[in-house]
C-alpha positions, 0 to 999 in steps of 0.5 A: 176906758177912753172918753170919745164923747158925752151928752148931757141929759136928764129924765124923770123916773117912771114912778114920778120921782125927782128929775135925775141929771147927768151925762151919757158917756161914750167910751172905748177900751181894749177888750179880750176877744175883740179885734180893734176897740170895744165901744160902749155907752153908760149913763152916770148921774151928776151925783155919781160924777161927784164933781168930775166933768168928762173931757174928750180923751180922758182915761177913766175907770168905772166902778159898778154897784151890785145891780150893775149900775155905775157907782163911781168914776175915777179919772186916771193919770195921763 
C-alpha cells in the first residue's frame, strides 16, 4: 500500500476512556477486480504506529487483528 496522505487526529471513546491519538492514513494499492488503483483510509493509533511516522510515498504493509482493526504497520523497503 502506498501512502498518499495522512491526517493527525485524536478522539475520546464514547465510554469516556482515555483520549486516543494517531493518524488517519489515506492509501492506494493494486487490487484484483479493480481497474486502476483501490483507495482506502484507516486509523492507526500512535501506540500501533510504534514510532513510525508516515511520509508521502511510503510503501507500507498493514497487519490486522482478529477484530479487523489495524494491529501494526511495517515500512517496506523502497
